[in-house]
GUZALUM-111803 format. One record per residue (C-alpha): residue in one letter; y, x, z. Coordinates in pm, whole numbers, plus 50000, padded with zeros to 5 digits. Layout:
REM residues N
AYXZ ...
END
This chain:
REM residues 186
X479055028751605 X482805024151553 X482935053151304 X479955038651115 X481615004551098 X484865019950973 X483055041350716 X481065011350589 X484254990550560 X486075017650364 X483005022850143 X482904985750056 X486614985749971 X486005016049749 X482935000049591 X484914969349495 X487924989349372 X485595011149162 X485194980548936 X488854983348824 X488804984448442 X492135003148441 X491915040748469 X494305067248592 X493455104048593 X489915095148487 X489275072048784 X489515034548839 X493215029948920 X492875009749242 X490115032249373 X492465061849322 X495345042549481 X493295034949794 X492255071249824 X495875082349784 X496915057850055 X494325072750291 X495425108050202 X499065099150270 X498195081650597 X496175111750713 X499085135150640 X501835112750781 X500035098251084 X496805117651144 X496095098451466 X496345063951303 X493755039851434 X490935024251234 X492754991451167 X495675009351000 X493145030050804 X491494998150678 X494834982050588 X495935013150399 X492725015550199 X492474978150128 X496044967250066 X495514967649686 X491914955149690 X490984942849342 X494634939949248 X493794939248878 X492204904748923 X495674889748975 X497774902948683 X501554899848694 X501424884048346 X499764853148498 X503044844648674 X506434834248536 X509004860648447 X511894866948684 X512334871349057 X510684838649160 X507574846548956 X507504882049088 X507734870649449 X505044844049397 X502764870749248 X503394895049535 X502834868249801 X499614856649635 X498434892849618 X499134898649987 X497254867150085 X494324876049858 X494104911949983 X494294901050347 X491584874650302 X489234897350110 X489634926650349 X489024902950643 X485764892250479 X484664928450443 X485564934850807 X483694903850923 X480574915950743 X480834948350941 X481184930451274 X484924933751334 X486184905551557 X488594879251421 X491554894151610 X491054927751433 X490764909951099 X494034891651172 X495774923951275 X494834940150945 X495844908650757 X499244908950926 X499724945050817 X498694937750459 X500964907050446 X503754929050591 X504474904350869 X506734919451132 X507964949350936 X510634967651140 X509274950351456 X505564959351455 X504784996651462 X501514992751268 X503114971850994 X505964997050972 X503505025950954 X501655009350666 X504955002650485 X505985039050525 X502635050150381 X503005025850089 X506485039250014 X505435075750050 X502435070249822 X504715054349563 X507255082549582 X504655110249571 X502305096349306 X504015068849105 X507785073749118 X508115098748832 X506275076148586 X508305046048705 X511595065048671 X510725076448318 X510355040148204 X513535025248352 X517295030648337 X518695053148610 X520655024248766 X517475003748815 X515615034048949 X518285040949211 X518355003949306 X514575004449364 X514885036449567 X517575020249783 X515354989749840 X512445012749922 X514585031850170 X515605000050351 X511924992850420 X511205027350564 X511525040950916 X513635072050982 X510385091951006 X509215077950674 X512505087250508 X512265122450649 X508755125850506 X510005113050168 X512815138450167 X510305165950241 X508745157949902 X511795173649734 X513615144149580 X516445149149329 X519845146749501 X520785112749354 X517415098149455 X517705113349802 X521175097949842 X519925063849725 X517135064949983 X519785060250252 
END
């Protein structure tokens, strides 16, 4: 029963992300991102519970529907966009969970993870953040680094490192980072 409910929840997240009009490697970008998040979670924390699995798969649910260009330029606009995304993702994933019979407290737990509430204090939120960072480093960092000046890249890596646990940083280093990137990770 629990496995069926989890599978149905993940399938619905995938179904909705399959509508992403943006493609990467021949697949809808957010569908691929969710699958990469699950792959990273399975490798980093193979015993992660179903709520973390849902948060990992759904934390970019339909992200393309809230484009960055709809918000003002600069830090304030960026933060408003990110906060709106987190709230949207948490609400939409909670709705999917409710339809599968998950109780409100489980929906709220997943929402808290997606909104990143309690990072560094809540083990599940920290685990999700580590998986987000590892997925970025493994799958998206090279393309990001190619588009930006080295100083900005190293600043982003340092900010990423501050969000990660020691275990997350060790896993990132195991990916074979260049020495300057490794040093910036902290």
